[in-house]
N, C-alpha and C positions, 0 to 999 in steps of 0.2 A: 599954095596951100597942098599941106599934104594928103597923098592918098590914103583913104583909111586900109590899113591892112590886118588880117586877123590869123592868128598862127596857135597852133596847141603844142605844147612841150608836154611830152613825155620822160621823167625821170625816173631815176634809182638809183640806189649806191648797197654794195655788200660786205660784209667782212668776214672771215672765214675763222670764226675764234673769238671774236666780239670780244675785248679788239683782238685782232690780227688782221694776216694780208688783206687790205681793202681796193676798191676798185669801184670804177659807178659810172654810169652811161648813161649819154641823155640824146632824145630823138629832138628835133622841130616839126612838124607836122602841118600841110596842107589842109585844111579842115572841109574844103569844098571835094576834095579829089580820096584822101586817106594816102597818099604819098609823100612819103620823107622828102626833106628837105634839106636838113641837115643831119650830121649825125655827129656827135662828141666821147670820146673814153678815157679813164686814164687809170692806172696801178699808181695808189697814195701811198703806200708803203702801210706798217700797221697802224688801224685804224678801229674806231667803232663803228659798228652799221648807223649810227644817228649821225656820223660826222660823216661818213661816205654817202648817205642820201644827201643831207646838204651840199655838198661838192657835188652832186650829180645836179641838183636846181641849179645851183650859179652856172653849173656849165650850159646848162640849156637854156637859161635863161641868156647869157652868154653870148650865147650862138644864134638864139631868135634876134635880139639888137643887131649882129653883127649883118644879117643876110637884110637888114631892113637900116640901114644907117641914116637914113636919112627920112624917115618916118615919124620920127619925134613922139610927139604926143598922139598920135594917129594908129600906133602901132598895139596893137590889143592879143595879148596872151593870156590862153588860158590851159593853166597849169594837172595835169594829172599826175599823182603819186599814191605808189599802196602803201605810203609810211603816215599814218595816220598823225602823226606826233608832226611830222617837218609840215603838213597838211593846215593842220589845228591853229599852231603856232604861226605860221606865216597869215593866217586868214585873222590873229588878234584874237580868237577864242580860247585862248592857252596859254597860260607863263610860262615864259622862257626862264628856266631857272639854272638849269646848269652851264658853268661858266664856258665849258668849250662850243657850245648853241649860239652863245650870243651873239660871239663874232661873226659866224660866218650865216646868223639870221641877218645879221648888216648887211651886210656884204649884197648878200641877196637880195635885198630890199632897197640896196642902193643903186641897183643897176637898170631898172625899170621904174618910172613914177609908180607907186602902192594902185593908183584907179584904172593902171594899165594893165593890173595882172587880177588873176581871180584864182581859185586854186578849187580839184575836187579829191575826194578821196577815189579812189577804185581797186578792187580785189589785186590783189598778187599775179594772177590769172588772168588780167585782161593788162598788165603793164609787160608782154613779152619781148618789147621790142627791148627798151631801158634795161630789163633785166638780163638779157642777153647779150649787152654792147658790156655791161658791169664784168659780166664772168669771163665776158673775153678777156676784158683789161686786166682781170686777176689771172688767168690762165697766162696770160704774156706775163705780167709782173715774177708769178712763179718760174717762168723760164729764164727769166734776165733779161726779156724783150722788152719792147718799146708798142705799144697798142696800134697797128696800121689801119687806117679807115680803108685802105684797098684791100687787104686781107679780110675784112670783116662779111661775116655773113647775116647778120642779126637780120636784115631786113629782108632775106630771101624766108626766113623761118616763120614771118610776120605776117598772116594775112593783110590785107589792104582794103579791106571793107569797116572802113571806121567815119562813116557820112549817116549813120542813124542817131536820131536825137536823143543828147545822155539823158540817165533819169536825173531828176529834182535833185538837187544836194538837202541831205538831212543835218541837221545842227544837232548839236550836245557834248554834254563836258563826258570825259574818261569815267567808266563806270556809266554811264547815262544808259540805264537797259532800254529804256522805251525808243532812244534816236539810236542806238546799237542794232535794235531789232528794224527797225525801221530802213536803215542801211543793208542789211540785208536782205529783207523782201526789195528794196530797191533794187541789188545788185540782181537776185535771184529772176528777178519779172525782167529786168535788163536782159541779161544772157537767153531768157528763151524767146526775147521780141514780142514783150507784151506787155502792159502798163502793170503797175504795181498792184496785186492782190491787197485785199482789204485784211486780209489778216493769213498768215499760215496755216492757224488754225481755229476759222471764223464761228463764231456764235452768233447765234439769233440775238437781234438788238443790242451788239458789241459793239462799242468804238472804241478806239484803239486813245488811251489819255496821251493829254497834251506833253509834249518834254518841259521837264522843270524849265524854271527861268536863268538858273544854275549853272552858267559856259563856261566858268573857269574850276581847272581841278582843288582847288584848295578853299579861297573863300567865298567863291559864287559871285564873285566880280570880275567882268573880262577883262585882261590886259592889252592895254592898245599893243599894236604893231612894234617891234624894234623900233630903234631910232637909226633911220640909214647911218652907215659909216663914210667919213669925207673922205674916204679913199678909196678908189675906183675897183671893180670889181675885177679881178682878171679873166683875164682869156683861157679857155680851155688849153688844155697842152696838145690837143690833137683833135683836130674836127675835118668832116667831110662835107663839103656842099652838096648835093644833088641836084641837078636841073631840071626845073618844075614850069608848068605851066602859070602864065599870071591869074593870080589869087586875089586880088583887088574887089570880085563880087563879095556879096555880102553872104558868107557861108552856113553852112550849119555847125552847129557845136559838136564834134565827134561821141561817138556812143561807144560802151564796149562790143566785141564780135557775138556773135551768137552762138551759143551752144548747138553742136551736133550735135548730142545726146541731154536732150532735155531730162532734168532730174527735178524731184518732189523734196520738200523737207529740208534739213539743211545741210544735206548730201552736196549740194554744187558751191556751198559756201568755201572759201579758200581756207587753206590747210595751216594755221598759224602756229605750230608746232605746241611744243607740252609749255604750258602756263607757266609763272610763279608762283605756289602756292603757298598764302600766309596759312599756319596756322595758329588760332589766337591763343593763349591758356591763361587766363587770371590767375593769378598767385593765390596760394591757399591763404587761408585765414589767419591773422592775427587776433592781437587780444580786442583791438578795437573792431573789426569785421562783426561779429555777434551783435555788440552793440549799435551798431549802425552810426557808427562818428565817422565826420569828415575825416580821411586821411588822407591825405595829399604829400607834395614834394616838400611842401613848405613844413612840415612838422616833425613831429619825434622820429620820425626812419623808422618804425617798429620789425619787431622782428615776427617770424612765425611763431605760431603758438603748436600748441602738439597738435592738434588736428589738424592745424597747415601742413605740418609736417608730415603726416598722416595722408595726407591729400597729394600732399608732389608726389610722394613713395606711389603711390596709387596709379598718376599718372603718369610714371616712369612706368610702372610695368605697362600701361597703356600701352606707349606708342614705343616699348621694345616689342610688344607684341605683333602693332602693327608694321614693324620696319622701316617706314614709310621718310620719317624725317631725318635731312641730312643735315640741314645747321641750326643753330640755335643762338639768336640775340633775343637779350633781356633787355630791361629797362634797368639804370643804376641803382634803384633803390632796393632795401637790403631783403624785402618779401620773395620780388622778384629772383634776386642773382641765389636766394638761398634755394626756391620752389626750380629755379634753370639748371643752379650746381645739382641737385638730385635727377632729375630727370637725363642728363650730359653725363655723369655717372654713370647710369644704366645703360646708355648709348654709347657711352666710349668718345665723344662729342666735344668739343670746345665750346665754351659760350661767350658769346661777343657781344659788348655793351652798348648798346646807341642811347644817348642822349635824348632822343626826341620821343622815346617810349616811356618817358617819365609820367607821373601822374599829372594833374591839374595841381599846381600851387593855390589853395584853398584860405591865403589869406589867416584873419583874424578867425576863420572859422573854423581851423586845421582842431582835432579832438571833440568838437563838438556835437550835438545829435541834431537835426534837421528842428525838432523843434524848440532848443536850446538857439538855436539861428535865429528862427520866426521871433521868439519873446526878447532877444536881446539888438538885432540887426533885420529888423522885422522890411522896412522899406526896399533895403538893399538887398533883401532875397528875394521881394517882390519882381524889381527892377531883371535879378538874374534870371529868374525863372521865365521872363518876357522877351530878354533880349539876349542874344549868343554874343553881342559884343559889352555885357554888363558884365563887371568883374566883382568877386566877392570882395569883403568888408578888408581894409586894410591892405591895399595891392596885391591881390591876387590877380591870377587868370582867366580873362576871359575863355568862354567856350570858341571864340572867332581866332583866339591865341592859337590856344591849344590845338586848335584843327593845322591849321597854319605848319605849326610843330611837327605834330604828327604825319601830315598828307610829305613833308618835307624827309622824314625818316623812313617811310611806306619808299616814297620814289627811289631814296638809296639803298636800299636795303631788294627791291625788284629787280634795279637796275644792276645788282653784283650778284646776285642769286638768280636768275634769270634762269626759267626751265627747271629749278629746286622747290623741291618742297624745305621749307623754313618752318620753324618754331617761333613763336616771338611771344616771348614771356612778359607780359606786361598790366596793365592795369583797369578799371570798368572804364573811365573815358575816351583810352585812345583803342579802345575794342570796339568801342560802340562807335566812334567816330570812323573806323576805319571802313564799319557794314554800312551808317549813315552815307558815305561818299561814295562806296562800292555802289548803292542804292539809289547816287543821287536825290535820296531822300533832304526832307529841311532839317535845317537846327532842331526842332522843338521832337525829331522823332527819338533823341537822345532821351526823352524822359517815357518814351517807350518800350522801351527794351528792359529783359530781366539779365542781368547775368550775375550769377551764383559763383562765389568763391571756387577756385580751382576747375572751372567751365572752357568748354573747348568749345569756339567756332573756327571759323576758316571762309577764306576768300580766296582766289585764283584770278589773276592778272594775267591776262594773253597781250600777245605783239601787237598789235592794234588797237589798244590802250583800254579797252575795255575789260569789265569785272563781273565776275559771277558770286554769288556768296552760296557757299555751300554747306554752311552748318552753322547754329547761334544757340549757344546757351546748354550745348549738351554735357549729363555730369552722372552718364549712366556708368560709367568705369567709377563714379566712387560708389554706387551700390552695392 
């Protein structure tokens, strides 16, 4: 009978350029003593941060398995990483969409039985050992060398006191502000060596809202873990095994090291860098806008009216005065491309078109008013208002389908323009959908937002997967 063994794996990866020269680091830790049992690191050439982080996970799990090859199902591994993407995807709470991530996730999942591995997100400041290993590997690659375990000083720079209880994990989708704030509170409390407080700014009688049931970034349905690959995961290219005392006794799960200088508020939160900020500009008016007629991607594709062209000019003046927009991405529909072109001409920027930003296809409702649809297709309208899965009459798109398309466009744009301010010229439904997803709000929230023609909204997306709604339906530039 196999003896139960428990270890902790801390892993990290980095890219100097994203994509750029990249490397990973991983350390296997005895949770009872906090001592490192094995280290692994490798320079992997040009890659993205996400690829490097997955490679670090694969190396850490492989090293843990190599330490106890006879443990079988009795081996328990608790993975701690500062990549929320990897943690949430490997936990099965976020969908794995990127084609480069799917095979890496499958390799990681195939190393050990899924029931043997648990995942926890930790702030970057609490992942110093693996981060240092990754940077050593990247430094070695820069100098044309191979990382050598015997030359590593990562363990010397990392305190070994890792035996306190870890804060309980808090789950939630990307952009879920309730869960994001709870994670921050738990991390802050752990750094101060205390239990998580009731709230950062508690009020008498106030209760923290329950995190929404939606646990996936697009449609709200949690995705299962990726299917394991038939091919075994490769062993890391370089690893060091560190002698350690017997750890067969039941250990305590490790926690972040205490902070030497306690801080309050958000001061001790990890620096996530500049967010990708999406400035959301609804197109200017068309002839259909003041009549409040359904005007989607399945209709006549109207041009801007004289009023709409004036609104586009005013928006261009506004953004020129701010001087913050660095990129412009537009829906393919004419009214958006005309609005975007007006702004781009003023700012001296090019316009990129993303098909995912087009308006909903309203099927047979195109060109009709709400009252006309109620009169002609009353039952279909009632069903559409009641369920995000119901489509307009005649083969239009449901809100659920639009949300999936818009979220995919968001992911592409945020990944491409990380840390930059991007103007998205699009329509009512895509803008409301981006705001809804950022807030973690239910689909019916779409009916509780007002978006005027040529109005401006904004959402910032951070490196840990969280989002912050900065602005909604601002029309001050039109007055």
